[in-house]
C-alpha positions as a Markdown table, in Angstrom:
| # | Residue | x | y | z |
|---|---|---|---|---|
| 1 | Met | 25.5 | 65.8 | 161.4 |
| 2 | Asp | 28.4 | 63.9 | 162.5 |
| 3 | Asp | 29.4 | 60.4 | 161.3 |
| 4 | Phe | 28.3 | 58.7 | 164.4 |
| 5 | Thr | 24.8 | 59.8 | 164.0 |
| 6 | Ile | 24.8 | 58.9 | 160.4 |
| 7 | Asn | 26.2 | 55.5 | 161.1 |
| 8 | Ser | 23.6 | 55.0 | 164.0 |
| 9 | Asn | 20.8 | 55.9 | 161.7 |
| 10 | Arg | 21.9 | 53.6 | 159.1 |
| 11 | Leu | 22.3 | 50.7 | 161.6 |
| 12 | Ile | 18.8 | 51.3 | 162.9 |
| 13 | Arg | 17.3 | 51.4 | 159.3 |
| 14 | Ser | 19.1 | 48.3 | 158.3 |
| 15 | Thr | 18.1 | 46.5 | 161.5 |
| 16 | Ser | 14.5 | 47.3 | 161.0 |
| 17 | Met | 14.5 | 46.3 | 157.3 |
| 18 | Phe | 16.2 | 43.0 | 158.3 |
| 19 | Leu | 13.7 | 42.5 | 160.9 |
| 20 | Leu | 10.7 | 43.3 | 158.6 |
| 21 | Tyr | 11.8 | 41.2 | 155.8 |
| 22 | Glu | 13.5 | 38.3 | 157.4 |
| 23 | Tyr | 11.0 | 37.9 | 160.4 |
| 24 | Asp | 7.9 | 38.9 | 158.5 |
| 25 | Phe | 6.2 | 35.7 | 159.6 |
| 26 | Phe | 6.9 | 36.4 | 163.2 |
| 27 | Trp | 5.5 | 39.8 | 163.2 |
| 28 | Ala | 2.4 | 38.6 | 161.2 |
| 29 | Phe | 1.6 | 36.1 | 163.7 |
| 30 | Leu | 2.3 | 38.3 | 166.6 |
| 31 | Ile | -0.3 | 40.5 | 165.1 |
| 32 | Val | -2.7 | 37.6 | 164.6 |
| 33 | Ser | -2.3 | 36.2 | 168.0 |
| 34 | Ser | -3.1 | 39.5 | 169.5 |
| 35 | Val | -6.0 | 40.9 | 167.2 |
| 36 | Ile | -8.0 | 37.7 | 167.0 |
| 37 | Pro | -8.6 | 37.3 | 170.8 |
| 38 | Ile | -9.4 | 40.9 | 171.1 |
| 39 | Leu | -11.8 | 40.7 | 168.2 |
| 40 | Ala | -13.3 | 37.5 | 169.8 |
| 41 | Phe | -14.1 | 39.2 | 173.1 |
| 42 | Leu | -15.7 | 42.1 | 171.2 |
| 43 | Ile | -17.7 | 40.2 | 168.7 |
| 44 | Ser | -18.7 | 37.2 | 170.6 |
| 45 | Gly | -22.0 | 38.4 | 171.5 |
| 46 | Val | -22.7 | 39.3 | 167.8 |
| 47 | Leu | -21.9 | 35.9 | 166.5 |
| 48 | Ala | -24.2 | 34.0 | 168.6 |
| 49 | Pro | -27.1 | 35.2 | 170.6 |
| 50 | Ile | -27.1 | 34.7 | 174.5 |
| 51 | Ser | -29.8 | 32.3 | 175.8 |
| 52 | Lys | -30.4 | 31.7 | 179.5 |
| 53 | Gly | -32.5 | 28.5 | 179.5 |
| 54 | Pro | -33.9 | 27.1 | 182.8 |
| 55 | Glu | -32.1 | 23.8 | 182.2 |
| 56 | Lys | -28.9 | 25.6 | 181.6 |
| 57 | Leu | -29.1 | 27.0 | 185.1 |
| 58 | Ser | -29.7 | 23.6 | 186.6 |
| 59 | Ser | -26.9 | 22.0 | 188.8 |
| 60 | Tyr | -27.5 | 18.7 | 187.3 |
| 61 | Glu | -24.2 | 17.6 | 185.6 |
| 62 | Ser | -23.6 | 14.0 | 185.5 |
| 63 | Gly | -22.9 | 14.0 | 189.2 |
| 64 | Ile | -20.4 | 17.1 | 189.2 |
| 65 | Glu | -21.0 | 20.7 | 190.0 |
| 66 | Pro | -21.5 | 23.4 | 187.4 |
| 67 | Ile | -18.2 | 24.8 | 185.9 |
| 68 | Gly | -18.2 | 28.3 | 184.2 |
| 69 | Asp | -21.2 | 30.1 | 182.8 |
| 70 | Ala | -23.9 | 27.8 | 181.7 |
| 71 | Trp | -25.3 | 30.3 | 179.1 |
| 72 | Leu | -22.0 | 31.3 | 177.6 |
| 73 | Gln | -22.6 | 30.4 | 173.8 |
| 74 | Phe | -19.6 | 31.6 | 171.8 |
| 75 | Arg | -16.2 | 31.6 | 173.5 |
| 76 | Ile | -12.8 | 32.7 | 172.4 |
| 77 | Arg | -11.7 | 29.1 | 172.5 |
| 78 | Tyr | -13.2 | 28.4 | 169.3 |
| 79 | Tyr | -10.9 | 30.8 | 167.4 |
| 80 | Met | -7.7 | 30.2 | 169.3 |
| 81 | Phe | -8.1 | 26.4 | 169.4 |
| 82 | Ala | -8.6 | 26.2 | 165.6 |
| 83 | Leu | -6.0 | 28.8 | 164.6 |
| 84 | Val | -3.3 | 27.4 | 166.7 |
| 85 | Phe | -4.2 | 23.6 | 166.0 |
| 86 | Val | -4.3 | 24.1 | 162.2 |
| 87 | Val | -1.2 | 26.2 | 161.9 |
| 88 | Phe | 1.1 | 24.5 | 164.4 |
| 89 | Asp | -0.3 | 21.1 | 164.3 |
| 90 | Val | 0.2 | 20.6 | 168.0 |
| 91 | Glu | -1.8 | 17.9 | 170.2 |
| 92 | Thr | -4.8 | 19.1 | 172.1 |
| 93 | Val | -3.2 | 18.5 | 175.5 |
| 94 | Phe | -1.1 | 21.7 | 174.9 |
| 95 | Leu | -4.2 | 23.8 | 174.1 |
| 96 | Tyr | -5.9 | 23.7 | 177.5 |
| 97 | Pro | -4.6 | 27.1 | 178.9 |
| 98 | Trp | -7.0 | 29.0 | 176.4 |
| 99 | Ala | -9.5 | 26.3 | 176.0 |
| 100 | Met | -11.7 | 27.5 | 178.8 |
| 101 | Ser | -13.7 | 30.5 | 179.3 |
| 102 | Phe | -11.8 | 33.8 | 180.0 |
| 103 | Asp | -13.8 | 34.7 | 182.9 |
| 104 | Val | -13.4 | 31.3 | 184.7 |
| 105 | Leu | -9.5 | 31.2 | 184.4 |
| 106 | Gly | -8.7 | 34.9 | 184.5 |
| 107 | Val | -6.3 | 37.4 | 183.0 |
| 108 | Ser | -3.2 | 35.7 | 184.2 |
| 109 | Val | -3.9 | 32.5 | 182.5 |
| 110 | Phe | -4.8 | 34.2 | 179.2 |
| 111 | Ile | -1.4 | 36.0 | 179.3 |
| 112 | Glu | 0.3 | 32.6 | 179.7 |
| 113 | Ala | -1.7 | 31.3 | 176.7 |
| 114 | Leu | -0.3 | 34.4 | 174.6 |
| 115 | Ile | 3.2 | 33.7 | 175.8 |
| 116 | Phe | 2.8 | 30.0 | 174.7 |
| 117 | Val | 1.6 | 31.1 | 171.3 |
| 118 | Leu | 4.7 | 33.3 | 170.9 |
| 119 | Ile | 6.9 | 30.4 | 171.9 |
| 120 | Leu | 5.3 | 28.3 | 169.1 |
| 121 | Ile | 5.8 | 31.1 | 166.7 |
| 122 | Ser | 9.3 | 31.6 | 167.5 |
| 123 | Ser | 10.2 | 27.9 | 167.1 |
| 124 | Asn | 8.4 | 27.5 | 163.8 |
| 125 | Asn | 10.2 | 27.8 | 160.7 |
| 126 | Lys | 9.4 | 30.0 | 157.6 |
| 127 | Lys | 8.8 | 27.2 | 155.2 |
| 128 | Lys | 5.9 | 25.8 | 157.3 |
| 129 | Ile | 4.5 | 29.2 | 157.6 |
| 130 | Thr | 4.3 | 29.6 | 153.7 |
| 131 | Lys | 2.1 | 26.5 | 153.6 |
| 132 | Ile | -0.5 | 27.7 | 156.1 |
| 133 | Glu | -3.0 | 28.9 | 153.6 |
| 134 | Thr | -2.6 | 25.4 | 151.6 |
| 135 | Val | -3.1 | 23.5 | 154.8 |
| 136 | Met | -6.1 | 25.4 | 155.9 |
| 137 | Asn | -7.8 | 25.1 | 152.5 |
| 138 | Ser | -7.0 | 21.4 | 152.2 |
| 139 | Ile | -8.7 | 20.6 | 155.5 |
| 140 | Ile | -12.2 | 21.0 | 154.2 |
| 141 | Glu | -14.1 | 22.8 | 151.4 |
| 142 | Phe | -15.9 | 25.9 | 152.3 |
| 143 | Pro | -18.9 | 26.6 | 150.1 |
| 144 | Leu | -19.9 | 30.1 | 150.7 |
| 145 | Leu | -23.6 | 29.9 | 151.2 |
| 146 | Asp | -23.9 | 33.1 | 152.7 |
| 147 | Arg | -23.1 | 35.3 | 149.6 |
| 148 | Thr | -23.2 | 38.8 | 151.2 |
| 149 | Thr | -19.8 | 40.1 | 150.5 |
| 150 | Gln | -19.4 | 39.7 | 146.9 |
| 151 | Asn | -18.5 | 43.3 | 146.3 |
| 152 | Ser | -16.3 | 43.6 | 149.3 |
| 153 | Val | -12.6 | 43.3 | 150.0 |
| 154 | Ile | -13.2 | 40.7 | 152.5 |
| 155 | Ser | -13.5 | 37.4 | 150.6 |
| 156 | Thr | -15.2 | 35.5 | 153.4 |
| 157 | Thr | -18.1 | 35.9 | 155.9 |
| 158 | Ser | -18.7 | 35.7 | 159.6 |
| 159 | Ser | -20.6 | 32.5 | 159.1 |
| 160 | Asp | -17.7 | 30.9 | 157.3 |
| 161 | Leu | -15.3 | 31.9 | 160.1 |
| 162 | Ser | -17.5 | 30.6 | 162.8 |
| 163 | Asn | -18.1 | 27.4 | 160.9 |
| 164 | Trp | -14.4 | 26.8 | 160.6 |
| 165 | Ser | -13.7 | 27.5 | 164.1 |
| 166 | Arg | -16.5 | 25.2 | 165.4 |
| 167 | Leu | -15.5 | 22.3 | 163.2 |
| 168 | Ser | -11.9 | 22.5 | 164.2 |
| 169 | Ser | -12.7 | 22.3 | 167.9 |
| 170 | Leu | -15.6 | 19.9 | 168.5 |
| 171 | Trp | -15.7 | 18.8 | 172.2 |
| 172 | Pro | -17.7 | 15.6 | 172.6 |
| 173 | Leu | -19.7 | 14.7 | 175.5 |
| 174 | Leu | -19.4 | 10.9 | 175.8 |
| 175 | Tyr | -22.7 | 9.3 | 176.5 |
| 176 | Gly | -22.0 | 5.6 | 176.4 |
| 177 | Thr | -24.6 | 3.4 | 177.8 |
| 178 | Ser | -24.0 | 0.0 | 176.1 |
| 179 | Cys | -21.4 | -2.0 | 174.1 |
| 180 | Cys | -21.0 | 0.5 | 171.1 |
| 181 | Phe | -18.9 | 2.7 | 173.4 |
| 182 | Ile | -16.1 | 0.2 | 173.5 |
| 183 | Glu | -15.5 | 0.8 | 169.9 |
| 184 | Phe | -15.5 | 4.7 | 170.4 |
| 185 | Ala | -13.1 | 4.4 | 173.5 |
| 186 | Ser | -10.4 | 2.9 | 171.1 |
| 187 | Leu | -10.4 | 6.3 | 169.3 |
| 188 | Ile | -8.8 | 7.9 | 172.2 |
| 189 | Gly | -5.6 | 5.7 | 171.8 |
| 190 | Ser | -2.7 | 6.5 | 169.5 |
| 191 | Arg | -3.7 | 4.2 | 166.8 |
| 192 | Phe | -6.7 | 6.3 | 165.7 |
| 193 | Asp | -5.8 | 9.5 | 167.5 |
| 194 | Phe | -9.0 | 11.6 | 167.2 |
| 195 | Asp | -7.1 | 14.7 | 168.7 |
| 196 | Arg | -6.1 | 15.3 | 165.1 |
| 197 | Tyr | -9.6 | 16.5 | 164.5 |
| 198 | Gly | -9.8 | 18.9 | 167.5 |
| 199 | Leu | -11.7 | 16.5 | 169.7 |
| 200 | Val | -11.4 | 16.9 | 173.4 |
| 201 | Pro | -13.7 | 14.6 | 175.5 |
| 202 | Arg | -15.4 | 16.6 | 178.1 |
| 203 | Ser | -17.4 | 15.4 | 181.4 |
| 204 | Ser | -19.6 | 18.4 | 181.5 |
| 205 | Pro | -22.3 | 19.4 | 178.9 |
| 206 | Arg | -21.7 | 23.0 | 179.5 |
| 207 | Gln | -18.3 | 22.7 | 177.9 |
| 208 | Ala | -19.4 | 20.4 | 175.1 |
| 209 | Asp | -20.5 | 21.0 | 171.6 |
| 210 | Leu | -21.2 | 17.3 | 170.5 |
| 211 | Ile | -22.9 | 14.5 | 172.3 |
| 212 | Leu | -22.3 | 11.0 | 170.9 |
| 213 | Thr | -24.8 | 8.6 | 172.0 |
| 214 | Ala | -23.4 | 5.2 | 171.9 |
| 215 | Gly | -25.8 | 2.2 | 173.2 |
| 216 | Thr | -29.3 | 1.7 | 174.2 |
| 217 | Val | -31.4 | 4.5 | 175.5 |
| 218 | Thr | -33.9 | 3.2 | 178.0 |
| 219 | Met | -36.9 | 5.1 | 179.5 |
| 220 | Lys | -34.9 | 5.5 | 182.7 |
| 221 | Met | -32.1 | 7.1 | 180.9 |
| 222 | Ala | -34.2 | 9.2 | 178.5 |
| 223 | Pro | -34.8 | 12.2 | 181.0 |
| 224 | Ser | -31.0 | 12.3 | 181.6 |
| 225 | Leu | -30.2 | 12.4 | 178.1 |
| 226 | Val | -32.7 | 15.3 | 177.3 |
| 227 | Arg | -31.5 | 17.2 | 180.2 |
| 228 | Leu | -27.7 | 16.8 | 179.3 |
| 229 | Tyr | -28.7 | 17.9 | 175.7 |
| 230 | Glu | -30.6 | 21.0 | 177.1 |
| 231 | Gln | -27.5 | 22.0 | 179.0 |
| 232 | Met | -25.2 | 22.1 | 176.3 |
| 233 | Pro | -24.5 | 25.5 | 174.7 |
| 234 | Glu | -25.4 | 26.5 | 171.3 |
| 235 | Pro | -24.5 | 25.4 | 168.6 |
| 236 | Lys | -24.5 | 21.8 | 169.6 |
| 237 | Tyr | -24.7 | 18.6 | 167.5 |
| 238 | Val | -25.8 | 14.9 | 168.1 |
| 239 | Ile | -24.3 | 11.7 | 166.5 |
| 240 | Ala | -26.4 | 8.6 | 167.0 |
| 241 | Met | -23.9 | 5.7 | 167.1 |
| 242 | Gly | -25.2 | 2.1 | 166.9 |
| 243 | Ala | -28.3 | 0.2 | 165.8 |
| 244 | Cys | -29.9 | 0.3 | 169.3 |
| 245 | Thr | -29.5 | 4.1 | 169.4 |
| 246 | Ile | -31.0 | 4.6 | 165.9 |
| 247 | Thr | -33.8 | 2.2 | 165.8 |
| 248 | Gly | -34.6 | 1.9 | 169.6 |
| 249 | Gly | -34.6 | -1.8 | 169.6 |
| 250 | Cys | -36.6 | -2.8 | 172.7 |
| 251 | Ser | -36.3 | 0.7 | 174.1 |
| 252 | Val | -36.5 | 4.3 | 172.9 |
| 253 | Pro | -35.1 | 5.6 | 169.5 |
| 254 | Ile | -33.1 | 8.8 | 170.2 |
| 255 | Leu | -34.8 | 10.6 | 167.4 |
| 256 | Ile | -38.0 | 11.2 | 169.5 |
| 257 | Leu | -36.0 | 12.6 | 172.3 |
| 258 | Ile | -33.3 | 14.9 | 170.7 |
| 259 | Pro | -32.6 | 16.0 | 167.0 |
| 260 | Val | -29.8 | 14.0 | 165.2 |
| 261 | Asp | -27.4 | 15.3 | 162.9 |
| 262 | Val | -25.5 | 12.3 | 161.8 |
| 263 | Tyr | -26.6 | 8.6 | 162.0 |
| 264 | Leu | -23.9 | 6.0 | 162.4 |
| 265 | Pro | -25.3 | 2.5 | 161.8 |
| 266 | Gly | -23.7 | -0.7 | 162.9 |
| 267 | Cys | -23.7 | -3.3 | 165.7 |
| 268 | Pro | -21.3 | -2.1 | 166.7 |
| 269 | Pro | -19.6 | 0.4 | 164.2 |
| 270 | Lys | -15.9 | 0.3 | 163.8 |
| 271 | Pro | -13.7 | 3.2 | 164.9 |
| 272 | Glu | -13.1 | 3.9 | 161.2 |
| 273 | Ala | -16.8 | 4.5 | 160.8 |
| 274 | Val | -16.9 | 6.9 | 163.7 |
| 275 | Ile | -14.1 | 8.9 | 162.1 |
| 276 | Asp | -16.1 | 9.1 | 158.9 |
| 277 | Ala | -19.3 | 10.2 | 160.8 |
| 278 | Ile | -17.2 | 13.0 | 162.3 |
| 279 | Thr | -15.8 | 14.0 | 159.0 |
| 280 | Lys | -19.4 | 14.1 | 157.6 |
| 281 | Leu | -20.4 | 16.3 | 160.7 |
| 282 | Arg | -17.5 | 18.6 | 159.9 |
| 283 | Lys | -18.6 | 19.0 | 156.3 |
| 284 | Lys | -22.2 | 19.8 | 157.5 |
| 285 | Ile | -21.0 | 22.4 | 159.9 |
| 286 | Ser | -18.9 | 24.0 | 157.2 |
| 287 | Arg | -22.1 | 24.4 | 154.9 |
| 288 | Glu | -24.5 | 25.8 | 157.5 |
| 289 | Ile | -25.5 | 29.3 | 158.5 |
| 290 | Tyr | -25.8 | 29.7 | 162.2 |
| 291 | Glu | -29.0 | 31.8 | 161.9 |
| 292 | Asp | -30.8 | 29.3 | 160.0 |
| 293 | Arg | -29.9 | 26.5 | 162.4 |
| 294 | Ile | -31.1 | 28.3 | 165.4 |
| 295 | Arg | -34.3 | 29.1 | 163.5 |
| 296 | Ser | -35.0 | 25.5 | 162.5 |
| 297 | Gln | -34.2 | 24.2 | 166.0 |
| 298 | Gln | -36.8 | 26.6 | 167.4 |
| 299 | Glu | -39.5 | 25.7 | 164.9 |
| 300 | Asn | -38.9 | 22.0 | 164.9 |
| 301 | Arg | -38.3 | 20.9 | 168.5 |
| 302 | Cys | -38.4 | 17.1 | 169.0 |
| 303 | Phe | -38.6 | 17.0 | 172.8 |
| 304 | Thr | -38.4 | 19.1 | 175.9 |
| 305 | Thr | -38.1 | 18.5 | 179.7 |
| 306 | Ser | -41.6 | 19.8 | 180.3 |
| 307 | His | -42.9 | 16.2 | 179.1 |
| 308 | Lys | -43.6 | 13.9 | 181.8 |
| 309 | Phe | -42.7 | 10.2 | 181.5 |
| 310 | Arg | -45.2 | 7.6 | 182.7 |
| 311 | Val | -43.9 | 5.2 | 185.3 |
| 312 | Gly | -45.2 | 1.7 | 185.1 |
| 313 | Cys | -45.4 | -1.0 | 187.7 |
| 314 | Ser | -42.7 | -3.5 | 187.9 |
| 315 | Thr | -43.1 | -6.8 | 186.3 |
| 316 | His | -40.1 | -8.6 | 187.8 |
| 317 | Thr | -42.0 | -10.2 | 190.6 |
| 318 | Gly | -41.6 | -14.0 | 189.7 |
| 319 | Asn | -45.4 | -14.3 | 189.0 |
| 320 | Tyr | -47.5 | -12.6 | 186.4 |
| 321 | Asp | -49.1 | -9.5 | 187.3 |
| 322 | Gln | -52.8 | -9.9 | 186.2 |
| 323 | Glu | -53.4 | -6.1 | 186.4 |
| 324 | Leu | -50.8 | -5.7 | 183.6 |
| 325 | Leu | -52.4 | -8.2 | 181.2 |
| 326 | Tyr | -55.1 | -7.1 | 179.0 |
| 327 | Gln | -58.5 | -8.8 | 179.5 |
| 328 | Pro | -61.1 | -8.0 | 177.0 |
| 329 | Pro | -64.5 | -7.4 | 178.6 |
| 330 | Ser | -67.0 | -10.0 | 178.3 |
| 331 | Thr | -70.2 | -9.4 | 176.4 |
| 332 | Ser | -72.3 | -10.0 | 179.5 |
| 333 | Glu | -70.8 | -6.8 | 181.0 |
| 334 | Ile | -71.7 | -4.7 | 178.1 |
| 335 | Pro | -75.0 | -3.1 | 178.0 |
| 336 | Pro | -77.3 | -4.4 | 175.3 |
| 337 | Glu | -77.7 | -1.2 | 173.2 |
| 338 | Ile | -73.9 | -0.5 | 173.1 |
| 339 | Phe | -73.2 | -4.2 | 172.0 |
| 340 | Phe | -75.6 | -4.2 | 169.2 |
| 341 | Lys | -74.7 | -0.7 | 168.1 |
| 342 | Tyr | -71.0 | -1.9 | 167.8 |
| 343 | Lys | -72.0 | -5.1 | 166.2 |
| 344 | Ser | -74.1 | -3.4 | 163.5 |
| 345 | Ser | -71.3 | -1.0 | 162.9 |
| 346 | Val | -68.8 | -3.6 | 162.2 |
| 347 | Ala | -71.1 | -5.5 | 159.9 |
| 348 | Ser | -71.8 | -2.4 | 157.7 |
| 349 | His | -68.1 | -1.7 | 157.7 |
| 350 | Glu | -67.2 | -5.2 | 156.6 |
| 351 | Leu | -69.9 | -4.8 | 153.7 |
| 352 | Val | -68.5 | -1.7 | 152.5 |
| 353 | Asn | -64.9 | -3.0 | 152.3 |
């Protein structure tokens, strides 16, 4: 073997060792950025069951046409959004390339998203990469409720992974009907910056995980609220914001329409209180097991769209509508046998008490 071949082998060996030891973080995240999307495609149907409800197939979406698959429950954007947002601490506006469903945007956009991930990796320093585990663990505490892998090499479960992905990428459907929504709108600005929690406001229920009801829910708005809730993919969460939404006031309390996860009292609540409610919801998501939540929702349903609302006559006519006023029947219109029977029963009831 000549000297040129020996020197070439040494150069290749030294170069490979340099790349492996000096740029180990680059190769690690290159593998992660390629393995996690593939695994998300393969096991997306296992992590969450696919449900095709009739309301999810409806075209009613707050005045816009349907976007994407209505019954797609667990998307790849959970993993990509949570991973890149936590690791690189980028704003949510840069996460839109992979934030949608894969079959809606196509292969080309997905490849562009991977290229963007590689650019982020190459521009990141090694010191920040070494603190990834500390940052991820300091976000929220993960109590392992599903103790099924105690004797395994893997120290976590699929429930913990899916919970971490969902709490890092909550997309709210803004449902503001009254003055409480003014306080929530201030969260979108730079002062409170709710993008740091991974919240991206959506106008379509098919792309939302969280519905935040702010304001009075009247009988006229109740069917729309229930329909929007039914069109949201599982898993979905509800935050009731404001005293009118929680108690109902002169209208409908939201609890009799849809299940509520977090109550946020106030008239109106401050933006700091909304952030606290979102933090409590994130902690609740981290502790839950997905199968138990689906089972409890199927057993304890509060309301379905099969209910029919009773529409009454309008009272805004300027005059009192005598038909809507209660008029007790006079004793002359009641038959004697029924009148004396009722009178004797009331007298005996009073004597007993």
